[in-house]
C-alpha positions as CSV (number, residue, x, y, z in Angstrom):
1,M,-140.6,53.8,-79.4
2,P,-137.6,55.0,-77.3
3,K,-136.5,58.5,-77.7
4,I,-133.2,58.8,-79.6
5,P,-130.7,60.8,-77.6
6,K,-129.4,63.9,-79.2
7,K,-125.7,64.6,-79.9
8,I,-124.0,66.6,-77.2
9,T,-123.6,69.5,-79.6
10,E,-127.4,69.6,-80.2
11,L,-128.3,70.0,-76.6
12,T,-129.5,73.3,-75.2
13,D,-127.5,75.1,-72.5
14,P,-129.9,74.1,-69.7
15,A,-129.6,70.5,-70.8
16,L,-125.8,70.7,-70.8
17,L,-125.9,72.4,-67.4
18,K,-128.0,69.6,-66.0
19,L,-125.6,67.0,-67.3
20,V,-122.7,68.7,-65.7
21,R,-124.4,69.2,-62.4
22,N,-126.1,65.9,-62.1
23,N,-123.7,63.6,-63.9
24,N,-120.4,65.5,-63.7
25,S,-120.2,65.2,-67.5
26,S,-116.9,66.4,-68.8
27,E,-118.2,66.2,-72.3
28,A,-121.1,68.5,-71.5
29,F,-118.7,70.9,-69.7
30,E,-116.3,70.9,-72.7
31,E,-119.3,71.7,-75.0
32,L,-120.3,74.7,-72.8
33,V,-116.8,76.0,-72.8
34,N,-116.5,75.7,-76.6
35,R,-119.9,77.3,-77.0
36,H,-119.2,80.4,-74.9
37,E,-115.4,80.8,-75.2
38,K,-115.7,83.5,-77.9
39,L,-117.8,85.6,-75.5
40,F,-115.2,85.1,-72.8
41,F,-112.3,86.0,-75.2
42,D,-114.2,89.2,-76.3
43,V,-114.7,90.4,-72.8
44,C,-111.1,89.6,-71.9
45,S,-109.9,91.5,-74.9
46,K,-111.9,94.5,-73.9
47,Y,-110.5,94.7,-70.4
48,S,-106.9,93.9,-71.4
49,K,-107.1,97.0,-73.5
50,K,-108.4,99.0,-70.6
51,S,-105.7,98.0,-68.2
52,P,-102.0,97.5,-68.9
53,L,-101.8,95.2,-65.9
54,I,-103.9,92.5,-67.6
55,K,-102.1,90.4,-70.2
56,Y,-104.6,89.0,-72.8
57,D,-102.5,86.0,-73.7
58,E,-102.4,85.1,-70.1
59,I,-105.9,85.7,-68.9
60,I,-107.5,83.7,-71.8
61,N,-105.9,80.6,-70.3
62,D,-108.3,80.9,-67.4
63,K,-111.3,80.1,-69.6
64,Y,-112.0,76.7,-68.0
65,F,-111.7,78.2,-64.5
66,V,-113.9,81.3,-65.3
67,I,-116.7,79.4,-67.2
68,G,-116.6,76.7,-64.6
69,E,-117.1,79.2,-61.8
70,A,-119.9,80.8,-63.8
71,L,-121.5,77.4,-64.1
72,K,-121.3,76.9,-60.4
73,T,-123.0,80.2,-59.5
74,Y,-125.6,80.3,-62.3
75,K,-129.2,79.7,-61.2
76,Q,-131.3,78.1,-63.9
77,G,-134.4,79.7,-62.5
78,R,-133.2,83.2,-63.3
79,K,-134.4,85.0,-66.4
80,A,-130.9,85.7,-67.8
81,K,-129.5,83.1,-70.2
82,F,-126.3,81.2,-69.2
83,S,-124.4,83.1,-72.0
84,T,-125.4,86.4,-70.4
85,W,-124.2,85.1,-67.0
86,V,-120.9,84.0,-68.5
87,G,-120.4,87.6,-69.9
88,H,-121.3,89.2,-66.5
89,F,-119.1,86.7,-64.6
90,T,-116.1,87.3,-67.0
91,R,-116.5,91.1,-66.6
92,F,-116.5,90.6,-62.8
93,Y,-113.5,88.4,-63.0
94,C,-111.6,90.9,-65.1
95,L,-112.5,93.8,-62.8
96,K,-111.5,91.7,-59.7
97,K,-108.2,90.8,-61.4
98,I,-107.5,94.5,-62.2
99,T,-108.2,95.5,-58.6
100,Y,-106.0,92.7,-57.3
101,L,-103.1,93.5,-59.6
102,T,-103.4,97.3,-59.0
103,K,-103.2,96.7,-55.2
104,N,-100.4,94.2,-55.6
105,H,-98.5,96.6,-57.9
106,L,-98.7,99.2,-55.1
107,D,-98.2,96.9,-52.1
108,T,-95.2,95.0,-53.3
109,G,-93.0,98.1,-53.7
110,L,-92.3,97.8,-57.4
111,E,-90.8,101.2,-57.6
112,T,-88.1,100.4,-55.0
113,Q,-84.7,99.1,-56.0
114,D,-84.9,96.2,-53.6
115,I,-87.1,93.9,-55.7
116,D,-89.3,94.0,-58.7
117,I,-91.5,91.0,-58.2
118,L,-93.9,91.3,-61.1
119,N,-91.3,92.5,-63.7
120,L,-88.2,90.5,-62.8
121,N,-86.5,90.1,-66.1
122,L,-83.1,90.6,-67.8
123,N,-84.0,93.7,-69.6
124,K,-84.3,95.6,-66.3
125,F,-81.2,94.3,-64.6
126,D,-77.7,93.2,-65.7
127,E,-77.0,89.5,-65.3
128,Q,-75.2,89.8,-62.0
129,K,-77.9,92.0,-60.5
130,Y,-80.5,89.5,-61.7
131,D,-78.7,86.6,-60.0
132,D,-78.2,88.6,-56.8
133,I,-81.9,89.4,-56.6
134,K,-82.9,85.9,-57.5
135,D,-80.7,84.4,-54.8
136,H,-82.0,86.9,-52.3
137,I,-85.7,86.1,-53.1
138,N,-85.1,82.4,-53.1
139,N,-83.4,82.6,-49.7
140,L,-86.4,84.5,-48.3
141,L,-89.0,82.2,-49.9
142,S,-87.2,79.1,-48.5
143,K,-88.1,80.4,-45.0
144,I,-91.8,80.3,-45.7
145,E,-93.6,77.3,-44.3
146,D,-95.9,76.7,-47.3
147,K,-93.4,75.4,-49.9
148,R,-95.9,75.9,-52.7
149,I,-95.2,79.6,-52.6
150,K,-91.6,79.1,-53.5
151,K,-92.6,76.7,-56.3
152,I,-95.0,79.3,-57.7
153,F,-92.2,82.0,-57.8
154,D,-89.9,79.4,-59.5
155,F,-92.5,78.6,-62.1
156,R,-93.5,82.2,-62.6
157,Y,-90.2,84.0,-62.7
158,F,-87.1,81.8,-62.4
159,N,-87.4,78.8,-64.7
160,G,-87.3,80.9,-67.9
161,Q,-90.8,79.8,-68.9
162,N,-92.9,82.6,-67.4
163,E,-95.7,80.1,-66.9
164,T,-99.3,81.2,-66.6
165,W,-101.4,80.9,-63.4
166,T,-103.4,78.1,-65.0
167,E,-100.2,76.1,-65.9
168,I,-98.8,76.5,-62.4
169,A,-102.2,75.6,-60.8
170,K,-102.2,72.3,-62.7
171,K,-98.7,71.4,-61.5
172,L,-99.7,72.1,-57.9
173,N,-103.1,70.5,-58.2
174,I,-104.9,73.6,-57.0
175,S,-107.1,76.3,-58.6
176,A,-105.7,79.3,-60.5
177,M,-107.3,81.7,-57.9
178,H,-105.7,79.8,-55.0
179,T,-102.3,80.0,-56.9
180,I,-102.7,83.8,-57.3
181,N,-103.6,84.1,-53.6
182,L,-100.5,82.2,-52.5
183,H,-98.4,84.3,-54.8
184,N,-99.9,87.4,-53.2
185,K,-99.2,86.0,-49.8
186,G,-95.6,85.5,-50.9
187,C,-95.3,89.1,-52.1
188,Q,-96.5,90.4,-48.8
189,L,-94.1,88.2,-46.9
190,L,-91.2,89.3,-49.1
191,K,-92.2,92.9,-48.7
192,K,-92.1,92.6,-44.9
193,E,-88.8,90.8,-44.9
194,L,-87.2,93.4,-47.1
195,K,-88.6,96.2,-45.0
196,D,-87.3,94.6,-41.8
197,S,-83.9,94.0,-43.3
198,N,-83.6,97.6,-44.5
199,A,-84.5,98.9,-41.1
200,I,-81.5,97.1,-39.5
């Protein structure tokens, strides 16, 4: 008598991992995310309280990316359960994000009056000042060969939506981490341009 297949929700984590890896099952992946998202949210909440640079409402949108990366790096032969690995990987992700944002906060010159890349909003500048800074940034970004960088700044700061990294990544058809890396590259290029223009 043939064995009756179990419902996706009745499968163990190892069985779901096997389906994702061998059959690229989106249903199995969705079940793994649903099953472990609470752990992901709890870890994100903990680290968002530790660092003012991490916004909880933003980082939780990266659950598919983080759990997906955890799945890619998890070795089923290890003693730790997949849930334990998701927790470890999420903590690593949060710490890496804090390190990145701390470095970015320092490197982009946020305390200068030239530009406030990560906090560009109307409650810090009057409308004319905001428009002047926006025009100056757009002019500099237009010179960058990789046009995705300008789009990232538009989506992130200038379209009034303050879109998350995940939302922007989907529009550009790249990963959230790649989006952040491009943003960081744009910040560095802007910093250099501003420094050079101030030296003239």
